[in-house]
FIGU-275206 format. One record per atom (N, C-alpha, C, O): residue in three letters; chain; atom name; x, y, z. Coordinates in Angstrom, 2 decimals, padded with zeros to 5 digits. Layout:
<rs>
   rest   kette   atom         X         Y         Z
    ALA       A     CA         X         Y         Z
...
</rs>
This chain:
<rs>
   rest   kette   atom         X         Y         Z
    MET       A      N    104.42    044.50    099.76
    MET       A     CA    104.88    043.26    100.18
    MET       A      C    106.15    043.45    101.26
    MET       A      O    107.00    044.32    101.06
    PRO       A      N    106.20    042.56    102.43
    PRO       A     CA    106.67    042.83    103.63
    PRO       A      C    108.46    042.50    103.15
    PRO       A      O    108.95    041.77    102.28
    LEU       A      N    109.16    043.56    104.32
    LEU       A     CA    110.22    043.28    103.73
    LEU       A      C    110.98    042.43    104.63
    LEU       A      O    110.75    042.48    105.84
    PRO       A      N    112.13    041.42    103.99
    PRO       A     CA    112.61    040.46    104.55
    PRO       A      C    113.41    041.10    105.80
    PRO       A      O    113.91    042.22    105.73
    HIS       A      N    113.48    040.28    106.94
    HIS       A     CA    114.07    040.44    107.96
    HIS       A      C    114.78    039.55    108.68
    HIS       A      O    114.80    038.40    108.23
    ASP       A      N    115.45    039.81    109.81
    ASP       A     CA    116.69    038.45    110.48
    ASP       A      C    115.29    037.70    111.49
    ASP       A      O    114.32    038.24    112.02
    PHE       A      N    115.75    036.22    111.45
    PHE       A     CA    114.92    036.23    113.00
    PHE       A      C    115.63    035.90    113.96
    PHE       A      O    116.74    035.38    114.01
    PRO       A      N    114.73    036.32    114.92
    PRO       A     CA    115.46    036.13    116.46
    PRO       A      C    116.55    034.59    116.36
    PRO       A      O    116.29    033.56    115.74
    GLU       A      N    117.65    034.88    117.10
    GLU       A     CA    118.46    033.77    117.61
    GLU       A      C    118.68    033.49    118.75
    GLU       A      O    119.05    034.52    119.31
    ILE       A      N    118.66    032.71    119.41
    ILE       A     CA    118.42    032.53    120.97
    ILE       A      C    119.74    031.67    121.08
    ILE       A      O    120.22    030.80    120.36
    ASP       A      N    120.14    032.24    122.25
    ASP       A     CA    121.48    031.52    122.93
    ASP       A      C    120.68    030.51    124.14
    ASP       A      O    120.09    030.86    125.16
    PRO       A      N    120.94    029.13    123.56
    PRO       A     CA    120.39    028.67    124.65
    PRO       A      C    121.31    028.73    126.23
    PRO       A      O    120.74    028.41    127.28
    ASP       A      N    122.44    029.08    126.22
    ASP       A     CA    123.36    029.16    126.80
    ASP       A      C    123.24    029.92    127.83
    ASP       A      O    123.80    029.63    128.90
    ARG       A      N    122.35    031.21    127.65
    ARG       A     CA    122.12    032.40    128.11
    ARG       A      C    120.86    032.32    128.91
    ARG       A      O    120.62    032.63    130.08
    CYS       A      N    120.06    031.78    127.89
    CYS       A     CA    118.42    031.89    128.22
    CYS       A      C    118.60    031.29    129.67
    CYS       A      O    119.57    030.72    130.19
    THR       A      N    117.39    031.59    130.15
    THR       A     CA    117.19    031.04    131.96
    THR       A      C    115.70    030.26    131.52
    THR       A      O    115.44    029.31    132.24
    GLY       A      N    115.04    030.45    130.79
    GLY       A     CA    114.11    029.41    130.21
    GLY       A      C    112.67    030.12    131.49
    GLY       A      O    111.98    029.42    132.23
    CYS       A      N    112.64    031.60    131.37
    CYS       A     CA    111.83    032.57    132.33
    CYS       A      C    110.37    032.81    131.59
    CYS       A      O    109.38    033.27    132.15
    GLY       A      N    110.47    032.31    130.02
    GLY       A     CA    109.27    032.33    129.27
    GLY       A      C    108.89    033.80    129.11
    GLY       A      O    107.68    033.82    128.91
    ARG       A      N    109.37    035.00    129.11
    ARG       A     CA    109.10    036.24    128.89
    ARG       A      C    108.81    036.38    127.47
    ARG       A      O    107.70    036.80    127.16
    CYS       A      N    109.86    036.01    126.33
    CYS       A     CA    109.64    035.84    125.03
    CYS       A      C    109.02    035.20    124.69
    CYS       A      O    108.49    035.69    123.69
    VAL       A      N    108.66    034.29    124.89
    VAL       A     CA    106.94    033.40    125.05
    VAL       A      C    106.16    034.10    124.98
    VAL       A      O    105.77    034.36    123.85
    ALA       A      N    105.48    034.80    126.18
    ALA       A     CA    104.92    035.54    126.38
    ALA       A      C    104.49    037.00    125.47
    ALA       A      O    103.36    037.44    125.31
    ALA       A      N    105.24    037.32    125.18
    ALA       A     CA    105.63    038.56    124.42
    ALA       A      C    105.54    038.25    122.72
    ALA       A      O    105.55    039.12    121.85
    CYS       A      N    105.45    036.73    122.50
    CYS       A     CA    105.42    036.89    121.24
    CYS       A      C    103.85    036.56    120.72
    CYS       A      O    103.23    035.54    121.03
    HIS       A      N    103.24    037.84    119.70
    HIS       A     CA    102.09    037.56    119.35
    HIS       A      C    101.90    036.10    118.47
    HIS       A      O    101.09    035.19    118.68
    GLU       A      N    102.77    036.19    117.59
    GLU       A     CA    102.63    034.94    116.52
    GLU       A      C    102.58    033.80    117.36
    GLU       A      O    101.87    032.87    116.99
    ARG       A      N    103.16    033.70    118.35
    ARG       A     CA    103.44    032.19    119.08
    ARG       A      C    104.81    031.67    118.06
    ARG       A      O    104.71    030.58    117.52
    CYS       A      N    105.85    032.35    117.87
    CYS       A     CA    106.59    031.53    117.26
    CYS       A      C    107.81    030.68    118.01
    CYS       A      O    108.52    029.82    117.49
    ILE       A      N    107.85    031.22    119.56
    ILE       A     CA    108.98    030.67    120.24
    ILE       A      C    108.40    029.70    121.45
    ILE       A      O    107.23    029.93    121.76
    THR       A      N    108.86    028.99    121.95
    THR       A     CA    107.97    028.12    122.75
    THR       A      C    109.32    027.71    123.60
    THR       A      O    110.46    027.61    123.16
    LEU       A      N    108.89    027.50    124.86
    LEU       A     CA    109.83    026.23    126.10
    LEU       A      C    109.88    025.43    125.73
    LEU       A      O    108.85    024.83    125.43
    GLU       A      N    111.65    024.67    125.42
    GLU       A     CA    111.79    023.25    125.78
    GLU       A      C    112.38    023.16    126.92
    GLU       A      O    112.78    024.12    127.58
    VAL       A      N    112.52    021.42    127.34
    VAL       A     CA    112.91    021.37    128.51
    VAL       A      C    114.18    020.28    127.84
    VAL       A      O    114.08    019.60    126.82
    SER       A      N    115.23    020.36    128.64
    SER       A     CA    116.07    019.20    128.21
    SER       A      C    116.69    019.02    129.91
    SER       A      O    116.94    020.03    130.56
    GLY       A      N    116.83    017.96    130.38
    GLY       A     CA    117.22    017.37    131.77
    GLY       A      C    116.24    018.05    132.54
    GLY       A      O    115.06    017.70    132.42
    PHE       A      N    116.68    019.31    133.58
    PHE       A     CA    116.74    019.73    134.25
    PHE       A      C    116.42    021.32    133.96
    PHE       A      O    116.32    022.07    134.93
    ARG       A      N    116.30    021.69    133.01
    ARG       A     CA    116.59    022.97    132.22
    ARG       A      C    115.39    023.28    131.11
    ARG       A      O    115.08    022.38    130.33
    LYS       A      N    114.77    024.46    131.06
    LYS       A     CA    114.14    025.14    130.00
    LYS       A      C    115.03    025.78    129.71
    LYS       A      O    116.10    026.12    130.21
    TYR       A      N    114.40    025.95    128.65
    TYR       A     CA    115.34    027.41    126.90
    TYR       A      C    114.35    027.66    126.54
    TYR       A      O    113.42    026.87    126.67
    ALA       A      N    114.19    029.04    125.89
    ALA       A     CA    113.05    029.30    124.73
    ALA       A      C    113.73    028.79    123.32
    ALA       A      O    114.96    028.70    123.28
    LEU       A      N    112.97    028.47    122.20
    LEU       A     CA    113.45    027.71    120.98
    LEU       A      C    112.37    028.44    120.00
    LEU       A      O    111.20    028.66    120.33
    LEU       A      N    112.91    028.75    118.81
    LEU       A     CA    112.25    029.31    117.83
    LEU       A      C    111.54    027.97    117.08
    LEU       A      O    112.34    027.20    116.55
    VAL       A      N    110.32    027.69    117.01
    VAL       A     CA    109.81    027.01    116.56
    VAL       A      C    109.02    027.35    115.30
    VAL       A      O    108.66    026.47    114.51
    ARG       A      N    108.73    028.71    115.12
    ARG       A     CA    107.92    028.88    113.70
    ARG       A      C    108.71    029.67    112.97
    ARG       A      O    107.74    030.28    112.52
    PRO       A      N    109.93    030.38    112.28
    PRO       A     CA    110.44    031.13    111.97
    PRO       A      C    109.35    031.81    110.80
    PRO       A      O    109.29    033.03    110.72
    GLN       A      N    108.56    030.99    109.95
    GLN       A     CA    108.20    031.26    108.85
    GLN       A      C    106.75    032.09    109.32
    GLN       A      O    105.79    032.36    108.59
    LEU       A      N    106.90    032.36    110.63
    LEU       A     CA    105.70    032.98    111.00
    LEU       A      C    105.78    034.61    111.95
    LEU       A      O    104.92    035.41    112.31
    CYS       A      N    106.92    034.56    112.05
    CYS       A     CA    107.82    035.76    112.61
    CYS       A      C    107.65    036.96    111.83
    CYS       A      O    107.86    036.91    110.62
    ASN       A      N    107.25    038.21    112.49
    ASN       A     CA    107.01    039.33    111.53
    ASN       A      C    108.42    040.30    111.58
    ASN       A      O    108.70    041.22    110.81
    GLY       A      N    109.17    039.84    112.70
    GLY       A     CA    110.39    040.88    112.89
    GLY       A      C    110.25    042.12    114.07
    GLY       A      O    111.18    042.90    114.27
    CYS       A      N    108.91    042.20    114.87
    CYS       A     CA    108.41    043.19    115.78
    CYS       A      C    109.34    043.28    116.83
    CYS       A      O    109.25    044.24    117.59
    GLY       A      N    110.22    042.44    116.99
    GLY       A     CA    111.27    042.38    118.40
    GLY       A      C    110.99    042.62    119.40
    GLY       A      O    111.76    043.14    120.21
    ALA       A      N    109.47    042.20    119.71
    ALA       A     CA    109.09    042.09    121.27
    ALA       A      C    109.64    040.81    122.13
    ALA       A      O    109.53    040.80    123.35
    CYS       A      N    110.18    039.88    121.49
    CYS       A     CA    110.88    039.10    122.55
    CYS       A      C    111.66    039.47    122.87
    CYS       A      O    111.71    039.47    124.10
    LEU       A      N    113.15    040.18    122.02
    LEU       A     CA    114.18    040.81    122.12
    LEU       A      C    113.95    041.47    123.56
    LEU       A      O    114.42    041.12    124.64
    ALA       A      N    113.11    042.48    123.28
    ALA       A     CA    112.64    043.35    124.24
    ALA       A      C    112.44    042.79    125.90
    ALA       A      O    112.91    043.18    126.97
    ALA       A      N    111.53    041.71    125.51
    ALA       A     CA    110.93    041.17    126.58
    ALA       A      C    112.32    040.33    127.66
    ALA       A      O    112.32    040.30    128.89
    CYS       A      N    113.30    039.76    126.78
    CYS       A     CA    114.32    039.16    127.47
    CYS       A      C    115.04    039.88    128.08
    CYS       A      O    115.53    040.90    127.60
    PRO       A      N    115.34    039.28    129.86
    PRO       A     CA    115.92    040.17    130.52
    PRO       A      C    117.72    039.68    130.77
    PRO       A      O    118.53    040.44    131.29
    VAL       A      N    117.94    038.75    130.44
    VAL       A     CA    119.51    038.25    130.15
    VAL       A      C    120.11    038.42    128.62
    VAL       A      O    121.30    038.21    128.40
    ARG       A      N    119.14    038.85    127.54
    ARG       A     CA    119.25    039.38    126.29
    ARG       A      C    119.97    038.02    126.03
    ARG       A      O    121.18    038.22    126.06
    ALA       A      N    119.74    036.96    125.84
    ALA       A     CA    119.63    035.83    125.16
    ALA       A      C    119.62    035.65    123.68
    ALA       A      O    120.36    034.85    123.11
    LEU       A      N    118.55    036.59    122.93
    LEU       A     CA    118.11    036.98    121.85
    LEU       A      C    119.00    037.72    121.38
    LEU       A      O    119.68    038.29    122.23
    THR       A      N    119.25    037.92    120.32
    THR       A     CA    119.72    038.67    119.48
    THR       A      C    119.23    038.48    117.76
    THR       A      O    119.69    039.23    116.90
</rs>
């Protein structure tokens, strides 16, 4: 049985919408959303997250914790 883990939290104010976390997530839990003229990452399927941390490592501005 897998151990429980925390899901990544995304700070939309820090996120630049580069999409690196989206590309790094093999489970496709994260997507880019558009608000006005700005893009930001959003965790859309936390139930699929396996806690691998690839999205955290991929973020150049440390918007994910």
